[in-house]
C-alpha positions in Angstrom: 32.3 12.0 -45.2 29.1 13.8 -44.6 26.0 13.0 -46.8 26.1 14.6 -50.4 23.9 14.9 -53.5 26.1 12.4 -55.5 24.3 9.5 -56.8 25.8 6.3 -55.9 23.7 3.5 -57.0 20.1 2.3 -58.1 18.6 -0.9 -56.8 16.6 -3.1 -59.1 14.9 -6.2 -57.2 14.3 -9.3 -59.4 12.6 -12.8 -58.3 15.2 -14.3 -60.8 18.4 -12.8 -60.8 19.9 -14.9 -63.5 17.2 -14.3 -66.0 17.4 -10.5 -65.1 21.1 -10.5 -65.7 20.6 -12.4 -69.1 18.1 -9.7 -70.1 20.3 -6.8 -69.5 23.2 -8.5 -71.1 21.0 -9.1 -74.3 20.4 -5.4 -74.1 24.1 -4.7 -74.3 25.2 -4.1 -71.0 28.3 -5.7 -69.3 27.0 -7.3 -66.1 29.5 -8.2 -63.3 28.8 -10.8 -60.5 28.6 -8.8 -57.2 28.6 -11.5 -54.5 26.7 -12.2 -51.5 25.9 -9.8 -48.9 26.8 -10.1 -45.3 23.5 -10.9 -44.0 23.3 -13.9 -46.1 19.9 -13.2 -47.4 20.7 -11.4 -50.8 23.1 -11.5 -53.7 23.6 -9.3 -56.5 25.1 -8.2 -59.9 26.2 -4.9 -60.9 26.2 -2.7 -64.0 28.6 0.0 -63.7 28.6 3.3 -65.9 31.1 5.5 -67.1 29.8 8.2 -64.8 30.5 6.3 -61.8 27.0 5.3 -60.8 26.0 1.7 -60.9 22.8 -0.3 -61.1 22.4 -3.2 -58.7 20.5 -6.2 -59.6 19.5 -7.8 -56.5 17.8 -11.1 -55.6 17.2 -13.2 -52.6 19.3 -16.3 -52.1 17.2 -19.5 -52.5 15.6 -20.7 -49.3 16.1 -17.7 -47.2 13.2 -15.9 -45.4 12.9 -12.5 -47.2 10.4 -11.2 -44.8 13.4 -10.5 -42.3 15.1 -8.2 -44.8 14.5 -4.3 -45.1 13.3 -4.9 -48.5 11.1 -8.1 -47.8 7.8 -6.3 -48.6 9.1 -4.7 -51.9 7.8 -6.0 -55.2 10.3 -6.7 -57.8 11.2 -3.5 -59.9 13.1 -0.4 -58.9 13.0 -0.2 -55.3 15.5 2.1 -54.0 18.6 4.4 -54.8 21.4 5.6 -52.7 23.7 8.8 -52.5 27.2 8.8 -51.3 28.0 9.5 -47.6 26.2 9.2 -44.2 23.2 11.1 -42.7 24.8 11.8 -39.3 25.5 14.9 -37.1 23.6 17.3 -39.6 21.2 19.7 -38.2 17.6 19.2 -39.1 17.7 15.7 -40.4 17.6 13.8 -37.2 13.9 12.9 -37.6 14.4 11.4 -41.1 17.3 8.9 -40.8 18.2 6.2 -38.3 21.7 5.8 -36.8 24.2 4.5 -39.6 24.8 0.8 -39.5 27.6 -1.4 -41.1 27.3 -3.5 -44.2 29.3 -5.6 -46.4 29.7 -7.9 -49.5 31.9 -10.9 -50.3 33.1 -10.7 -53.8 33.6 -13.9 -56.0 37.5 -13.5 -55.7 37.1 -13.6 -51.9 37.6 -9.8 -51.2 35.4 -8.1 -48.7 33.8 -4.6 -49.5 32.7 -2.9 -46.4 30.4 0.3 -46.0 28.3 2.3 -43.6 24.7 3.1 -44.4 22.1 5.4 -43.2 18.6 4.4 -43.8 15.4 6.4 -43.3 13.2 6.0 -40.5 10.3 3.5 -41.1 7.8 6.2 -41.4 9.2 6.7 -45.0 8.7 3.7 -47.3 12.2 2.4 -48.6 12.7 4.0 -52.2 10.6 7.0 -51.2 13.8 9.1 -50.2 17.5 8.1 -50.9 19.5 6.1 -48.4 23.3 7.0 -48.0 26.3 4.8 -48.3 29.9 5.5 -47.3 32.8 3.1 -48.0 35.0 1.9 -45.4 37.2 -0.1 -47.9 38.1 1.8 -51.3 35.2 2.2 -53.4 37.0 0.6 -56.3 36.4 -2.8 -54.5 32.6 -2.1 -54.3 32.3 -0.5 -57.7 34.8 -1.8 -60.3 34.8 1.2 -62.6 37.2 -0.8 -65.0 34.0 -2.7 -66.2 32.0 0.4 -67.3 32.2 -0.2 -71.0 28.9 -1.3 -72.6 28.3 -2.7 -76.3 25.3 -0.6 -76.3 27.5 2.4 -75.5 25.3 3.7 -72.5 27.6 6.0 -70.6 25.5 7.7 -67.8 22.3 8.2 -65.8 20.3 10.9 -67.2 17.4 11.0 -64.7 15.5 9.3 -62.2 11.7 9.4 -62.1 9.6 9.0 -58.9 5.8 8.9 -58.7 3.9 10.9 -56.2 0.3 11.3 -55.2 -0.8 14.8 -56.1 -2.1 15.3 -52.6 1.3 14.4 -51.2 3.6 16.2 -53.6 3.7 19.4 -51.5 4.9 17.5 -48.5 7.3 15.4 -50.5 8.8 18.7 -51.7 9.3 19.8 -48.2 11.0 16.6 -47.3 13.3 16.6 -50.3 14.2 20.2 -49.5 15.3 19.3 -46.1 17.3 15.9 -46.9 18.9 17.4 -50.2 19.3 20.7 -48.5 18.4 22.3 -52.0 15.4 23.9 -53.5 13.8 22.4 -56.5 15.5 23.4 -60.0 11.9 23.4 -61.4 8.4 23.1 -59.9 4.9 22.9 -60.9 1.7 21.2 -59.6 2.4 18.0 -61.4 6.2 17.9 -61.4 9.2 18.8 -59.4 12.9 18.5 -60.4 15.9 18.4 -58.2 19.5 18.2 -59.2 22.0 15.5 -58.2 25.5 14.7 -59.7 27.3 11.5 -60.5 30.7 10.6 -58.9 32.3 11.9 -62.3 30.4 15.3 -61.7 27.8 14.9 -64.7 24.3 16.3 -64.0 21.5 14.0 -63.1 17.7 15.0 -62.7 15.8 13.7 -59.8 12.2 14.1 -61.0 9.0 13.7 -58.8 5.7 13.6 -60.5 2.2 12.8 -60.3 0.9 9.8 -61.9 -0.8 10.0 -65.4 -2.5 6.8 -65.8 -4.6 4.3 -63.4 -1.6 1.9 -63.6 0.8 4.6 -62.2 -1.7 5.4 -59.3 -1.8 1.7 -58.4 2.0 1.6 -58.3 2.1 4.3 -56.1 -0.6 2.6 -53.7 1.2 -0.7 -53.9 4.4 0.9 -52.7 2.6 3.0 -49.9 3.8 6.4 -51.3 6.5 7.9 -53.4 8.2 5.3 -55.5 10.7 5.0 -58.5 8.8 4.5 -61.8 11.8 4.7 -64.3 15.5 5.3 -64.7 16.7 7.1 -67.9 20.4 6.7 -69.2 22.1 8.2 -72.2 24.6 7.6 -74.6 23.2 4.5 -76.3 23.8 3.6 -79.9 19.9 3.4 -80.6 17.1 4.6 -78.4 14.9 2.0 -76.7 13.2 0.7 -73.4 14.0 -2.4 -71.3 11.4 -3.9 -69.5 12.7 -6.8 -67.4 10.2 -9.9 -67.3 11.0 -10.6 -63.6 10.1 -7.0 -62.2 8.3 -4.0 -62.9 9.6 -0.6 -63.9 11.5 0.1 -67.0 15.0 1.4 -68.2 14.7 3.9 -70.7 17.9 4.2 -73.0 18.5 7.4 -75.0 21.1 8.4 -77.6 
């Protein structure tokens, strides 16, 4: 499968996975234990939505050396996101992505999910552009779609918002045009909007915008460039915002 503009999942790093899981449960989400990754460094929990996209809550296994991990320099919060497919044999993208590598995860029931991923080259900080994931085993093993009902009624991803310094926005637009192989749906000096889809074919906005506060400017600086600021989901019974205590960023829930 070639790369696509279908959003697969969003990654939220926490320094206390159990606490973050509890906070998402309290907010009305069904949280599933995902298991341990094949590298033996991280473990995760999943929040699967009806649109087929899932939120990955990820933490480091106690006692491991996280500096060896490709997210080892990331602070807790929204750190990355993936689209379906792999970046390979596509004209014009060779300079942006490394060769695909194999990955996997052992589930709590002993089953193994396996996949291939394409990560951006080190010039582009993780989370500043998407990585790509292609399943080798059925996606249903990695993403249990039968666990997508939530008591808060959240159904789908509406948007993901990335912050970008004003001086770098034009360069980021050229980069995204090449990677997504599309032109912006909307563009101004402060904000650019691209269109992604969910596995269920619903529309998702990918928004690049400039910081509007010193705190947001500091967030971009700390992440060495473009970074995820917030995720917006829709279908909730009531509108609210979840700000986990063991990580930055926020999840905006709208009706």
